C-alpha positions as CSV (number, residue, x, y, z in Angstrom):
1,X,70.2,93.8,-52.6
2,X,68.8,91.0,-54.7
3,X,67.2,87.7,-53.9
4,X,70.4,85.8,-54.9
5,X,72.4,88.1,-52.6
6,X,70.0,87.3,-49.8
7,X,70.4,83.6,-50.7
8,X,66.6,83.3,-50.7
9,X,65.1,79.9,-51.5
10,X,61.6,80.2,-52.8
11,X,61.0,76.5,-52.3
12,X,60.8,77.2,-48.6
13,X,57.8,79.6,-48.9
14,X,54.5,78.0,-47.8
15,X,51.4,79.1,-46.0
16,X,52.6,78.6,-42.5
17,X,52.6,81.7,-40.2
18,X,56.3,81.5,-39.8
19,X,56.9,81.5,-43.6
20,X,54.5,84.3,-44.2
21,X,56.1,86.4,-41.5
22,X,59.6,85.8,-42.8
23,X,58.7,86.6,-46.4
24,X,56.9,89.8,-45.5
25,X,59.7,90.9,-43.1
26,X,62.3,90.4,-45.9
27,X,60.5,92.8,-48.2
28,X,59.9,95.3,-45.4
29,X,63.6,95.2,-44.6
30,X,64.7,95.2,-48.3
31,X,62.0,96.9,-50.3
32,X,64.3,97.0,-53.3
33,X,63.6,93.3,-53.9
34,X,59.9,93.8,-54.5
35,X,60.2,94.5,-58.3
36,X,62.2,91.2,-58.6
37,X,59.5,89.3,-56.6
38,X,56.8,90.8,-58.9
39,X,58.8,89.9,-62.1
40,X,59.3,86.3,-60.9
41,X,55.6,85.9,-59.9
42,X,54.7,86.2,-63.6
43,X,57.5,84.3,-65.3
44,X,57.6,80.6,-66.2
45,X,59.8,79.4,-63.3
46,X,58.7,76.2,-61.6
47,X,57.7,78.0,-58.4
48,X,56.4,81.3,-59.8
49,X,53.2,80.8,-57.9
50,X,55.0,81.0,-54.6
51,X,56.0,84.5,-55.5
52,X,52.3,85.3,-56.0
53,X,51.7,83.9,-52.5
54,X,54.5,86.2,-51.3
55,X,52.8,89.2,-52.8
56,X,49.5,88.2,-51.2
57,X,51.2,87.9,-47.8
58,X,52.6,91.4,-48.3
59,X,49.2,92.6,-49.4
60,X,47.6,91.5,-46.0
61,X,49.8,93.9,-43.9
62,X,51.5,96.3,-46.3
63,X,49.2,96.9,-49.2
64,X,50.7,100.4,-49.7
65,X,53.9,98.7,-50.8
66,X,52.1,97.1,-53.7
67,X,50.4,100.3,-54.8
68,X,53.2,101.7,-57.0
69,X,53.4,98.2,-58.7
70,X,49.7,97.5,-59.2
71,X,49.9,98.0,-63.0
72,X,52.7,95.5,-63.3
73,X,50.8,93.1,-61.1
74,X,47.6,93.3,-63.2
75,X,49.5,93.2,-66.5
76,X,51.4,90.1,-65.3
77,X,48.2,88.5,-64.0
78,X,46.9,88.4,-67.6
79,X,49.5,85.7,-68.4
80,X,48.6,83.4,-65.4
81,X,47.2,80.0,-66.0
82,X,48.1,78.2,-62.7
83,X,45.3,78.2,-60.1
84,X,47.9,78.4,-57.3
85,X,49.1,81.7,-58.9
86,X,45.7,83.1,-59.8
87,X,44.1,82.7,-56.4
88,X,46.5,85.0,-54.5
89,X,46.3,87.7,-57.3
90,X,42.5,87.5,-57.2
91,X,42.8,88.1,-53.4
92,X,45.0,91.1,-53.9
93,X,42.5,92.6,-56.3
94,X,39.7,91.9,-53.8
95,X,41.7,93.6,-51.1
96,X,42.4,96.7,-53.3
97,X,38.7,96.9,-54.1
98,X,37.6,96.6,-50.5
99,X,40.2,99.2,-49.4
100,X,38.7,101.5,-52.0
101,X,35.0,100.9,-51.6
102,X,34.9,99.7,-47.9
103,X,33.8,101.7,-44.9
104,X,37.3,102.7,-44.1
105,X,39.0,103.5,-47.4
106,X,42.8,103.5,-47.7
107,X,43.8,106.8,-49.3
108,X,47.0,105.3,-50.9
109,X,44.9,102.5,-52.5
110,X,42.2,104.9,-53.6
111,X,44.8,107.1,-55.4
112,X,46.0,104.2,-57.5
113,X,42.5,103.0,-58.4
114,X,42.3,104.8,-61.7
115,X,39.8,103.9,-64.4
116,X,42.5,102.0,-66.2
117,X,43.3,99.9,-63.1
118,X,39.6,99.3,-62.5
119,X,39.1,98.1,-66.1
120,X,42.0,95.7,-65.8
121,X,40.6,94.4,-62.6
122,X,37.1,93.9,-64.1
123,X,38.6,92.1,-67.1
124,X,40.7,89.7,-65.0
125,X,37.9,89.1,-62.5
126,X,35.4,88.2,-65.2
127,X,37.9,86.0,-66.9
128,X,38.5,84.1,-63.6
129,X,34.8,84.0,-62.7
130,X,33.9,82.2,-66.0
131,X,37.0,79.9,-66.1
132,X,35.6,76.5,-65.3
133,X,39.0,75.1,-64.4
134,X,39.7,77.5,-61.5
135,X,38.9,76.7,-57.9
136,X,36.1,78.4,-56.0
137,X,38.4,80.8,-54.1
138,X,39.4,82.8,-57.1
139,X,35.8,82.9,-58.3
140,X,34.6,84.1,-54.9
141,X,37.2,86.8,-54.7
142,X,36.3,87.8,-58.3
143,X,32.5,88.0,-57.5
144,X,33.2,90.4,-54.6
145,X,35.6,92.5,-56.6
146,X,33.1,92.8,-59.5
147,X,30.3,93.7,-57.3
148,X,32.2,96.7,-55.9
149,X,33.8,97.7,-59.2
150,X,30.3,97.7,-60.7
151,X,29.6,100.8,-58.7
152,X,31.9,102.7,-61.1
153,X,31.8,100.6,-64.2
154,X,28.1,100.8,-65.2
155,X,27.7,97.5,-67.2
156,X,29.4,95.2,-64.6
157,X,26.4,94.5,-62.3
158,X,24.1,93.3,-65.1
159,X,26.8,91.1,-66.6
160,X,27.8,89.8,-63.1
161,X,24.3,88.8,-62.2
162,X,23.9,87.0,-65.5
163,X,27.1,85.0,-65.1
164,X,26.3,84.1,-61.5
165,X,22.8,82.9,-62.4
166,X,24.1,80.9,-65.4
167,X,26.7,79.1,-63.3
168,X,24.8,78.8,-60.0
169,X,23.3,75.3,-60.7
170,X,26.7,73.7,-61.3
171,X,28.7,75.7,-58.7
172,X,30.0,74.2,-55.5
173,X,28.5,74.9,-52.1
174,X,31.1,77.6,-51.5
175,X,30.4,79.1,-54.9
176,X,26.7,79.2,-54.2
177,X,27.2,80.8,-50.8
178,X,29.2,83.7,-52.2
179,X,26.8,83.9,-55.2
180,X,23.8,84.2,-52.9
181,X,25.5,87.0,-51.0
182,X,26.4,88.9,-54.1
183,X,23.1,88.4,-55.8
184,X,21.3,89.7,-52.7
185,X,23.3,92.9,-52.9
186,X,22.7,93.2,-56.7
187,X,18.9,93.0,-56.4
188,X,18.5,95.2,-53.3
């Protein structure tokens, strides 16, 4: 089964609950389309960012389905420039990190969090955190991801603290709120 065979129209995907439910149900019913969705998320199609949204919707309920594809997602994310595409991928990274370091780790996620995966996540998260053109959501997700990844990647906490402190004065209220939360954890 392919997206064309399903006569799927990406233009109809939005953030409504109905759209999210429909998109997730489609992949659950036809998991063979997931590689195609991932491929389209990182190409230059007009609506490629909506495929990134779709991956984020899936991530919320069925993160295990993304686990075998995390390398492709992270490699594809290095090419992203569109804020609407970066935000959902930053959220996916944050979810993977929280499912690894949180109070109730997900064994499937923990298994795919190799040092290589963590390094890719660190690189992307720092890139997005220092990118002045991105909105605060991607930066906030990146701060959280970097805090937890810094538990295994020794140099991250020092660098993260420096970046947050340098950008704090010019950050939005939402940026400052997340920054305060992360800084508090870093210094305690």
